[in-house]
N, C-alpha and C positions, 0 to 999 in steps of 0.2 A: 640692346641694354651694352651697357657700358662695361667694360673691363673691371674686376672687382679691387684692383692697386686705385684706381680713379672715384670706387665707392664713396661715396660721404653720410652717415649717420648725422641726423642734426633732432636734436630735442627740446621741440618747443617748453616755452614757459608754461604751460600747462597741465606741461606729463606726457604728450606724445612723442612719439618716437616717429618721424617719417626717414623719407628715404631719398638720398641725390641721385641721379645716374652718375653725374660728373662734375669734377670743379666748375666747367662753365655752366651747367648748370643753376647753381646754386648763387654765384654769380650774378644771373641776371634774377633768379627770385629774391636775391639781398638787392641789387636795383631797384625792381620794381614796389619795394617793403613787403613783399608776400613771405618775407621770413625775417621776427623780428631778431633785434641785435642783442636782444639777450638770451639767447637760443646758445644752447651746447653743441659741439660737432667730434664728431671719432669719425677714422677710417676705417673699426672692425668694430667685434666687442667685445671684442681682447682689450683693447684700448681705452684709458681712461678717458672722458669727457674732457672738455677743453675748452674756451671761450673763444665767439669767433676774433676777437681782435685782438688772440696771442696768436691766431695761425697767417703765417707772412702769404697765403694764396691770396686773403680776402681786404689788408690792414689799410689798400689803398683805397678803395669802399667805404671806410667810415665816414660819417657825415660829420660835415666838416664846421658846425654848428656846435655840434654835442647831441644834437635831439635825433634821435633815433627813428624811424620812419615806424609806422601802427600797420600791423599784420589785418589785411583782410581775407581769410579763408571761412571756407561757408560751416555754419553752424554743424556743432560734433559732440559726440563725448568720451570720456575715457574710460577708457576698459583697463582692471586691472591685470596683473601678471598673469594669472586667472582668470579662463572663461569662467562669466556666469549666465545665464538660461536667458535671460535679459536681453542680455550685450551681444550674442548670439543673433538671437532672434534680431533681431535690430539690424544688424551688420547684414544680417542674411534678408531682410527685409531691401537693405540698399542696393544689394546686389541684382533682385526682382527687376529695381526697378530701372538699374544699370541694361537689365538683358534685354527688355522691354523698347529696346531702340529701331528705328527702321534698318540700319546696316547688319544690325547681330540678327533679327529679326529673318531677314533676307538672305542672310549666309548661312542660318538653322535651317532656314524653309526648303532650301534649293538642295542643302546635304540630306535632311530627311526626305524630298520627293529623290533624287537619287536612289537612295538604299531603297526606299520603296521600288524603282522600278528595276534595279538591281535584282531583287526577288521574284520579283515578279515574273521578268524575265525569265531568269533558275529553274524557278514551276512551269514555265510553256518550255523551256527546254527539255526538264526532267520529265515530262509525260513524256515526252519524245523519243527519249532515250533515258530508260527508265534505271539498264546495268548502269549507268553512270551517272546515278539524284549525286551521293555522297560529292563527287568530286566537280559536279555543277552549284552545287550550295558553298564549296567551299571557295570556286570561283567571286559569289559573290558575296562572301562574307568578305572575302582579300578588297573587292571593290567597294567595299564600305568600313574597311579602317581607313583606306585612302583618304578618302572625302570624311571619314571624321578626322583625321590627322588636318585636312585641308580648314575646315570649318574650325579647329580648336586653336587655329592654328591663328587664326584671322580673330575670333573671341579676345583670345586669351593675351593676343600684342594687341588690339585694342583698347582695351577693361585696362592693360596693364599702364599705358599711354595717360589716360581719364587718371587714373590715379595718383601718376604723377604729376602730372601739369594742371589739373583739375578746371581741363574743359571737356569735351566730349572732342574724342579724337576721331581721325578721317582713314578712309581705306586708303588713300594716297599712302600713307605712311607708315604703312606696315606695310606696301606691295612688294616696296622695293626684295628682302629678303625673304620673303613669302614662302617662295620655290624651296632652297635653302630651310628654309624651317619643315616643309610637309614630310621630305625625304626623309630630315631627322628623328622626326615624331610621328612616322609613319616606320622604319625599320626599328627603333627602340621597342614601340609597341606592341610589334611584331613576332622580336624576339622573346619579350618577358611574354607577353602573352600565350606565345604558343611553347615556349617552358612551361607556365601551368597548367597550357590544356593538353598539352602530352605526358605532365605527369597527371592528371585524374584518365586518363585515357588508359596509362602501360597501368594504373590500379588496377581499373574494372578489368581487363584481360587477363591481371594477376590474379583477381577474383573468378573470375569469370571460367577460365578455361585453363589452369594449373589443377590436376587430381590431388586435394590434399585431403587427409582427415575434420571428420566433420567438426570436432573440435575446433581442429587450427585455421579451417575454413570461416569457421561462424567468429574467430579474431582479428582475423586477416579482412573478413566483411564489417568490421565494425569498426579495427585501426582505420578503413578506406573511406566508411563514412566520416567519420572524423574529418580526416585527414582532406575529403572532398568539402567540404562545408568550409575550412581554410583558406581553400584554392577559389573557391567561387567568390570570399569575400576578399583575397588577395587583387583577382582580379578584377575588382571594382575600382580595387585601391588604385592600379596600376592607372585604370582609364581614364578616371578623372584626375588623380593626383600625379603623376609622369608629366601632363602638358606642360602644368604652369611650372615645373620641377626644373625640365629640362629649355623651354621658349623664355624663360622670364632669367635665367641664367646664362645665358645662352651657350650651354653647357652641349660639352661632346656628346655622343651618343651615350659610351659608356658610361661617362663623368658624371650622364643627366642621372644614368640607372643607379651608378654610386651614390647621389645628391640623393636620391627619392629613397633609396633603399636607407639610408640616417636618415630623413627626413620620416619617414614615419617610424620608424626606432624613437624617435626621440619625441614624437608627437601623437604616440597613436591614442589614447585617451581623445586629447581635445581633437584628435581627428575626425574619429567613431560620434561625438555629441556633435559635431558639426555637420556631419552627413547627413545624419538621423532625421534633424532639426532641415538640411536640407532638401530630404526626399521628403519628408513630410509637406512642405512648400510646395514641390515638385509637382507630387497627388494632388493636392490641389487647383493645382494651374492648371493639369491635364482631365484632371473629371468629368468637364463638361465634355470637350472635343473629343478624348475617347472611349467616353459613352457611347458618344452616339456615332461612330464608328463600331464600333462592336453592334450595337445592335443591330441598327443596319445592315451587317454582313451577318450575324443572327436571320435575320427575316426575311434573308433573301436565298432564296431555293434554284439556286444556279454552281453550276459545275468550277465555274471560276469567282463563286465566294472570294477564296482565298487571297486572287490575284487582286481584287477591286479592294480586300482588307489590309494588303501590300501596299498600295498606293495611296488609302487613303490612312493609313495607318502611318503612315511616313510622313504625310504633312500634318496630322493632329499632333503629335509629338514637338513643331517647332518650338511651342512659348517652351516646355520640357527641358528643352535639348540646349537650347541659348541660354534659361536660368542657369541648366548646372553648370555647364562651361564657366560660363561668367562668376558662378560663387567662387570656382574653386579656385581663383585668381584673388578673392578677397580672403579667403581661407589663407591662403598659402604667402601674402604678405605679410597679415597676420600672427601668424605663427613660428613664420620664417624672420621676420624682421620686427616686429611687433608695429605693425601699420596695419590704425583703423582711420577707415575714411564711413564717415555718417552723415548722411541731409537730414537724420531727423530733432529736433530740440527736444530736450527734457524738460 
């Protein structure tokens, strides 16, 4: 993604606000006729909108005969500043269409399979070394975070490219900076999720191992339960929302965590609305495959039922995982930049 200094916001005549990653990208769209000349532009949300022909960067592209080229974009709808339920559902269904692509499903499938194998191996080692069970599964969790970061990096960047260029992205377009993105996202997820999990474990230790009067213990237990509920919700927001914030803006780890916190604080209510509908659609996608895996594991009388469930379960959640990651890109771009892409005609 570009440096923020070269970022352009484009307000189309129909009211939609799009984002051009650089001056060169905007010039290319103007030449091709995808952006009409009666649009308005600005560098940041703090600047006023201005006409395209008033910007020195684009005056040499003005049509010579006075006829501005027409724009041909996919059919779309306009979302008002406050999200309506119908608009939210429409955008999330578009995200579902985007997630069901071969490259994205392969990446999500490999990730799910890898996570399943990691826990399958951890279970086998834990049977041999029962004293180190927690350490073994902690290692499997660390491997899962790395795999999750790799898949999130691929799907997030491919989806962002698709929405900025109005065409299907290729894996080769995100491959060059992929390793750096995976490292940054892994460290950011490890720091944030580790802090949240550490807080929950510390509260459990206080509630269980410290001798207190019954009244104080009851108050501490109730407070711990409330804080723990909030921690689980916060952990979900870290895993879902942090990848697009960090990767689309190309932030450093610290800057990404700060931007994530600011973004969640400003849009918490709308983020909750989006995530509620996103998980409802994800549950529909997951139901046939996950139900089959659970039924098979339940009816299998074998000591290796858990191992088999991990392996099959990792594959079963492939479409759900791909959809949730892709949907976060749509959610972030809409809430952060008022960017809406929909393939559905009203």
